[in-house]
N, C-alpha and C positions, 0 to 999 in steps of 0.2 A: 195203688191207683184208686181214686174215688169215682163213683159212677151213679147216675140216676137210673130209673127203670128204662131199659132199652130192649127192644124186640130182637129176636135172633135174625130176622130177615127184613129186607127193605126192597123198595122198587127203585129202579135206576134206568135212565135213558142211555142206551148203548149205541155207539157207532158200530155197525156190523160189517160195513164195507165202505170204501171211499167213494164220494160222489157229491154232487150239488143238489140232488133231489132229497130234501131232508126227510120226508116221510118214507121214502124208499130205502134210504141207507141207514136208518136208525130203527130201534125197537125198544120197547119197555120190557125189562127183565126183572126177575126176583133173584137177589143175591144175598149172601150173608152180610150183616152189618160189620164194617171193619172196626178194628180196635186201634186206638192211638198208641204210638210208641213214645219213647222219651221225648219230652218237650213238644209234644203234639196234643191236639184236642179233637174230640169228636163233637161235631156240630149237628144238631137236629135242624134241618133246613126249614125255615119259615117262608121265605120268598126266594125265587130265582129271577134273574133279570134276563130279558131276551135282547141279544145283540145281533146286528147284521152279520157280524163275523162268526156267528155260530155255524153258518153254512160253510165258511172257509175252514173252520175247525173240522167239520165232518168230511170235508174234501181233502184233509191232510196238509193244508197250507202251512199251519203253524208248527207242525211236528213232522217235517219231512223224514221219511225213512221208517216212521212208526206205522205198524200195520194193525188194522182192527182185529179183534174187537177192543174198544176202549170207551170209557164213559164220556158222554157228551156234556156240553155246557161250560160256561166261562165265569159266571158271576152269581153269587148268592149271599144270603145272610141267614142268621139263625141263632139258636141258643146252645151254649156249650153244655153238654150232658155227661161228658166223661173226659178225664185228663190222664195223660201219660205221666210217667215218672219225671219229676223235676220241672214240671210246667209251672210257669208263673201266672197263668190265667186262672179264672175262677169259675166254678160250677154255677150255672145260671146266667153267666155273662152273655150279653148280646154282642155279636160280632158280624162284620161284613168281610167278604173275601173274594178275591179273584183267583180262580184256580181251574186248570183243565179238569173236567169231570165234575162240575158243580151241579149237574142236573140229577141229583140223587136225594133221597129222603134223609140220608145221613152222609156226612162228608168228614174225612179226617184232614186236618190242616196243620201245618207247622205254625207254632205259636208266633214266630217272628213275621208271619205273612198276613196275619189277621188285623183288621181295623176295629178296635173296640168302638161301639156305638151306644148312645144313651138309651135307645128304645128300639123296639122291633118295627118301627115305622119304615115302610119301604122307601120313603122319600130319602132316607139316609143311604140306602143301597144305590140310589141314583148317583151319588157322589163318587163311589169307589172306582168306577171305570169312566163313565160318561163325563162326569164333572171334572175329574183330574185330567182326562185327555184334553179337554178344552183349556183348562187352566195352565197346565204344564206346556202344552204345545204353543199357545199364544205367547207365553213368557219366553220359552227357549227358541222358538222358530219364527214367531210373528214379529217380535221386536216392535210392538205397537207404539205409535207416537200420537199424541193428542192432535185431533183434527184430521186424521187419515180416514179414508174411505175403506171400509171393511165389508167384504161380501161373504156371507155364510150360506152354503148350499145345504139343503135338507134342514133348514133352520128351525123347524118346529119339532125336530126329532130329539132323540135322547141326549146327544152331545151338542147338537146345533143350538139348542135352547141356552146352554151355558155359554157358548161362544158369543152369541148375540149379546147377552147381558154383561159378560166380562169386557167385551170390546166397548160397550157403552160406558162402563165404569172407567175405562181408560181414556174416555173423552173422544171416542171415534164416532163417525157417522156410519150407521150399519144398514146394509141392504141384506135382505134374507129371502131365499127362495122357498116356496111351499106349493102344495098341490091343490089347496081348496080355500074358499072364502073363510071357512071356520078356522083354519090354521092361520090365515092372515090376521084375523081378529086376535088370536092368541099372540102372534108375534108383536102386534102393536101394544098389547097389554104388558109385554116384557121389555118394551123400549125400542123395538126395531123401527128405524126411521122410514124405510121403504120396503115393505113386503112386496114380493113379485110372485104372483100366482102363475107359474109357468104353463099351466094348462089353458090360461086365458090370454097371456101376453108373452111375447118373445123376450127372454132375458137379454139376448144379444142386442135387440133393438132398444130396450130400456137403457142398457149400459152406454150404447153409442150416443143416444139422444140426451140422457140426463147426466152422464158421467163421461164426457168426451175425452177427458185426459186419462181415463182409466181408473181402476181401483188399486189401492196400495197393498192390501192384504186379502187373500182368499182363504177361507177355511173350507176345504173341499172334501165332501163326503160322497159324492155321487159318481164321478168318473165319466168316461166315454165322451159323448157329445157335450155334456155339461163342462167337463174339464177343458175341452177345446175352446168353448165359449169364454171361460174364465181366462185362459192363457192369452187369447186374442185381445182381451180387454184389460190387461194389466197396465198400470202406469209405469213410467221409468222407475227403476229400482223396486218394482213390485215383487211380492212374495206370495207364492201359492203353497199352503201347508196341505199336504196330501194326507188326509185322515183315513180315507177309504174310497171304495168305488162300488157302492151298493147296487148300482144299476146293472152290474154284471155278475154279481155273486151267484145267481141261480143258473147261469149258463156254464156248461162244461167247458173248461179250458180258458175261460174269460180272464181269470186272474193273471195267468202267465202270458197271455197273448193280448197286448194292448190294442185297442181299437182307435186310438187317437189318430186323426188325419193330418196332424200338423207336424212339421219338422221341428221338434222341441228344441234342439240345441240352437238352431238359427233364430227361432222365435224368441228365445230368452236372450240371445246375443243382441238382438235388435233393440231391446229396452234395458239391457243390463239387469234383467229380472231373474228370479230364482224359483225353482221347484224344489220344495223341501219336504222330504218324507218324515213321518212321525209314527213310531210304534211304542205304545205305552210301556211294555215290559222292559224296554231299554232305559227307562227312567224310574224304575221301581223305587229307588232310594228317595225320590222326590215326592212320592205319593202321600206319606203321612202328613208332611207339612202342608201340602195343598188341600188335603181333606180338612185339616184344621182351619185353613183359610176360608174354604168354601162354607164350612159349618158356621163360622163366625158371621159371614156375609148373610147367610140365611137367617140366623138368629137376630141380626140387626135389621132385617127387612129389606136389605139391598139386593137380594138374590132370591129368585123363585126356582123351585125344582119340580116340574110337572111329572107326575107318574100316571100311567094309563094301565088299568087292570082289565080293560076290555069290557067294562060295565055296559057300555053303549052298543056293544057288538051283539050279533044274533046269539052267540053261544056264551057270552060273558055273564058275570065276571069270571076271569080265568082262575079256577081253583082245582088243584090236583095235578100230578105229574103228567097225566094223559092230555091235559089242556095246553101243554107246551106246544104241541103241533098247531093248535088253533091260534095261539099267540104269535108263532112265527109267521103263519099265513097272514094274520092281521097286520103285522108290521110291514111285510113285503107288499101288501095291498095298499100301503100308504094311508091307513086309516087311523094310525095312532098320533096322539099329540103328547110328546114327552116320552119318558122311559116306559117300555112295556114290561110288566111284572106278572108273575104267576104265583099265587099262594100255594104252598106245598103242604105244610103241616095241617092236620085236620083241625087243630085247635087255634089256628091263626085267626086273629080278629083284625080284619082290614079296616082302616079308617077311611079308605077311599070311597 
């Protein structure tokens, strides 16, 4: 096994008990740096990505039956610093990966799960989960047709930004919800036809007035009342792709106890509409091809990938594992535009 200079100890964000209060149920601990086994690699983490679903992970939603303590985090990128026997990867290679337990200064990954990337730019990290979620779900579940009306909720967020642009590239008219004028300006810059600032105007009223026949596809990330509004305003044969329900993640029990006020079966029957769930790990085999597709679109200038390192926040930019807490709060306060990232390695040079 070949290796670069590696410390004996590292810091790691650990889930110490199950729950939705992220600061309360996690802690930063010092643990031994793990060693890669056959066909594995040890990655020195340069950036971690913050996802709304990090709170679901700390609540045990993705790993039912698993009991704490266990490492937190879902997505990161960095440099390979050690290789297990038989690995085809290369020392010094930059990779991105999605793995339970990514909020660590060093992470062991299986070689067949990493995504080689050309540089340590966190824009690339944006593609691994957020970009592929939009790309794969719109292809597999959206069945987009040119000229259709597509509604994207949380459109200025990590994955919403990709859904907006990919729907436009498919020839669709795109409506996008957001929380501020600043985000509406961003949405217009990436091609959104009708930004809706839901803090200033009612989405339901906008849809009834401007889209009386309803929308054809909804890329739904918010849940609860927003989901109900989307379901009420579907066109005949309309499709809702359920990506998440961020509005309820911080409330205990909210994931398992739906708050929708509508009789979903009869509402869908009325318009022959569909509610279609999407969970990225079920489509893992499709990820490499879609990362390649998205990378080409970015290189050609047809796609933008906004990354937010909290530089404009009171405590930003986000650097160091302890800043993950501030980054999570920043995202749930709806202050981010694009993917929230935290620089982990002390030598990381952010271009943001």
